[in-house]
Phi, psi and omega in degrees: 000128183285147178240115179265119186274099176240113184293149179282188181306138198283324200219140180282166174289169184297320184290344179254021183298325181294337180259015186297324185280345180269339180191095183265119172070033182275126179280161180300147181126170181294134178280154176223162183298137182299333184256015182295323179291338181278315186277341183243086174111342179274136179173202186291332183268007181287148175290146181286130179237154181283163181293326184273015175093040175094082181284143177083352178078010182276145174089162179289163179292132183273151177294149181270133179271130179249137176248120182258355180168186183294330182297320179294322179295315179295326178294322179293320180292328182276358182295137180252158178292133178288160186301116176224153177290142180299336181270352180276075183291325181294316178297316179297325178294319178295317177300317180295322178298315178298317182296320180293323176300317180295320178298319179296318177299320179297318180295317178298319177299318180296317181298314179297320178297318180293321176300319178297316179299317180296319178297317178297322179296318178295321178298315180296321180293319178295321178297317180295323177297319179296319179296320178297321179295318178296320178298320179295321178297318178298318179297320179295319179296317178298320180297318179295320178297318179297321178296319178298317179297320178297319179296317178297321179297319179296321179297315178297322180296318179296319178295320178298320179296320179295322177296321178298319178296316178299319180296321178297320177297319179296325177298317179298316178298321179297319179298319177298319179296320179296319179298318178297321178296321179297318177298317179298321179294320178297318179296321178297320178295321177295324177295319178297321178297320177297321179297319178299319178297319178297323178297319179296319180295322178296321177295327182286329183258006181299328180291338182265000184294330181293329181284346180251042183296325180297331181262011186293319180300320179299316180293322179296316178300316179299320182294321179297315179300320178297320179296316179298318178296321179296319179296318178297322176297318180297316178298316178298321179296316179297321177298318178298320179297318179297315179298319179297318179296319178297317179299317178298320178296317181297317180297315179297323178296317178299317179298317181291323177295322176298313179297326178294319178293322182286332184262265182218166178289344182288346182286359178297329177296316178299322178297320178299316180297319180295324178296322177297316179298319178297321178298319178297318180295324178295318177298321178297316179298320179296317178298322179296320178296322177296319180297318179296322179298318178297321179296320178297322177299317178298321179296322179297318177299317177298321179295323178298318178297316180295327178296321176300321177293325179296318177303320179294331184251024186291332179296328183280342185262002181295323182295337184259005183296317181301315180298319180293325179297317178297316178298322179295321177300315176301319182295320177298320179300315178297320180296321178299317177299319180297322180295316178299317181295323178294323177298318177298322177295323178297318178300316179296319180297319178300315178298321179296320178295317178299316178298322181294321179296319178297317179296325178297317177297317178299319180297317178298318178299315179295324178297318177298315179298321179295322178296316179298315179297324178296317178298317177299320180296320178296317178298319179296321178297317179297317179297319179296320179296317178297319179296319179295321177298314177298322179297317178296319177297318178297321178298319179296316179297316180297319179297319178296318178296321178296321178295317179295322178296318178297320178297317179296319178296321178297317179295323178296319178297315179297319179295324178294320176299317180295321178299315179299320181294316179294319180299316179293323178297318179297316180295324179291325176295323176288339181115133178289342171236122183234158184229125173248147178239137179227131181259125178285139177290160177294138180284152184294328181268012181281147179260024182288146179268174179297325179295322179294324181292331182277007180294331184251132177224166184233125180299148180248005180292161182298321184287330187250358182295125181079358182234339185254159177211135180245142182227129178259130178216115178055043177079000180252135181264131175245123181249135178227151179225134181226181178294328177199140178236127177253124179281183186292345179268359182290138180270170177297324179296317179300319180294317184290325180301321183290330184252006183295336179296327178293324177297320177297325178297323177297322178290334179279354175110017179256163176267127186232134176235131176233117181257149167243111186241146176159175182285169178298132178083014182268358176100023180294311182295325177295320179295319184278316187260323183077198179225165179304141183120142185297319182284346184258006180295143181269192184295318185297306179296324179292322179297318181293322177298318179295319181295314181292323178294317180293320180295324177292323179291334180277353179296330179294337179266008176095007182273139173230133185241146174236128186235137180231134183242144174218150181222129179217165173230149177250108184241118182053045178062027177235133181276132177235133180275113182280351180250010181296137181300327183264016183291137176223180183272014179273000175062020178265143179285134178302147183297137176082003180263121183263324181053063179266135180273130180226141177240135176261169183298338180277002178087014178268141183246135176228149175241118183298144178066006180280139179286124178240124184246136173283131181240142183236352179202166178294335178294323177299318181291324180299318179294323178294320179296322179296320179293320182291322181296331178287337183261356185285150182278122176227160180201169182256134175229178179289344183261341183207136181293323180224091186260139176288124184255016180210164175272122179264125183239115173256123182240127176240114178266127185244121176240122181233148178216146179247114182293333183281320185253348182078007180288148177222138178228150176222112180241161180226131176243114178253119178245117193236124173257101183288153175294153183290133175277143181199155177276141183298318184294324184278328182286337181067031183280139176220159176063231181297324179294328177294315178298321179297315182297316179298317180295321179296310182296326180293316181292322177294322176295320177296324178296316178295322179298318180295315181298316181292322180294319178295318181296322180280349180075032179295149178293325180248125177247123187282065178294326187281000179289346181210146176297326181296311182291324179291325178294323184263015184306311181292342184264002178247126180093175181066222179265017177288156181248128183233134177229128177248123172265111175265119180257133182232157179258140184277353184290147179293333180291342182253015186297325180296310178298324180297316180296319178299317180296317181292323178293318177299318179295324178294320177297318178295321181295334180278353182280154176234116180242135181074235178280123185299146174286154175269099185288111177222168175272006181273014181292345176296324175286322182298324182291338179271346184283118179242140182278139172071000000 
């Protein structure tokens, strides 16, 4: 039963990304082993099925192969050919066809998986960019809020400073008032002292009071007025004491309110306690004033008693009335001054009370502003806490996205390693040395007849389609088979598509050689170099375009490439630098240039004094190719108007490194346009052209000897028999990839040279270098298999 390998759906959903390597694209239903279709029913007796899952609709539906991970792929790669007889070529061909179908399904599965990983990586990167932008906006908003809070804090600080200055001024005014009060108290004490002296004088003149009876009423009136004035003075004194105590209370209250604003709102309790203490002190002062009043009353009673005594002694005090009158006048004058000063003090106290009320209003306003600022600060704190919480959540999300991105990048790296391994396996199955044949179309100015054009035909059978070529000569048919045959209608694009996989191998770190071999005028230079125009580009410019395009696409995965190009020709076994600054068309070697070929133990080849140019784009290489083509050795022969008389070797060294994984690769791409092979008798070469022809044929013969010796596994391989083979020694054999383009001419006049070229190509095609090819008749399917 035939098994058609058609991979299932390529990529898992995002939520199943962690299980992507355990089961990519598995549809609902019971799972089965990926190789069950291979091990149960697949084999030599299976019906032949097309690569695309049954072309033409013939045959029953084949089971679908599922790939669940790298283990299934490695199991497929490790599969060995089942026991078949060495002579059973048909059975081995069927097995090989099945194996190639499975490999193609595996490659398609890998490509779809890699596309999915790349899409997920882009999604994760865009999500992370959006989160970073939101985080930046939050930080900007927080910064603006902090700036507003700082401005409000500065405003409050300035207002507090102005209040402190006002309070200091009020303190100074209070001190002046206290000083005035102290002076008034001293004057009052002096008045009391004068009163005591008057009392003593009254006692002294009491005996004379009787003699002054006529003036007693006068003295009594005066005494009454003095008593009333004394009482008013006492009341005024008590009022001043009360006002002073109130002023002291107000100042202490202001001080405590200031300290409360500067410290915390909790100091209001202390202010309340201080107010209670002040109330107690006021009450104490009031009690003291009452006590003084009682004492004054007692004194008045004593004075009344003494007045009675004065009445008794009025006669004795008449003589002293004049003296007392003068003293009384002085005392009144002093009392008048005291009254004016007290009025000025009353005005100051009134102004002080008004100022205090204004300050009280300002303090209340500032308290309200402070409360509002406190609320704003609390809101800002809540907003900052919410912003920090959001920031932490964003950090967690970003960290999760980074972890998922790292996992996706790791899977991409692993998938890239697997791709390289599968790609190299496919090329090794096709053969490390492959041969393509290309037939040049008839030239417009050719005089060939229709019969001559019909000398070459192409088999149409399934096994030989696209691989075989038949040649008629003198009634005899010659049949040849190669890895691929391009007829005269094949375009440059068709040719490059078939060999583009080898160019990818050079970028993966392998050594690749592509030769263009054939007789003079068979189209080798056109195949390799092409002509101006996009559709006419040859293998060399197209290969470089693919390499630069692929290297740029790999930059997203962390790869960086450095490329160096060199171009030389081997003319008469002499190396010539086609990029030398002093190069001219006189074909002379620049003075002092040795051009010695050297190989190091790592397989790297260098040519001393050879110009090596760093290239960064295909345009750089195009300019170098134009310069080299002007310096190449060409000549005219009987077989070609402008024949290449030297081997042209274009070498591109590729060095790549991955900063993320630490991987390093070094590949070499050698693109070689060999000089045209020709028979001496037919070319008509003489003189220098004869020497050129002999040197060309000798080097081509040395190249075939080297290829055959490597294929046979000889201990000695004659690399040193030719400069060409010695230059390409590290790129021939081992895991290197070699492709030979044999170009032939369709004219009947060139049939002899064509048969020689095809026979040489057939011998090369039969060689096995490195890992042997699996020779089967299923190459018709292999020729249709294209990677990616």
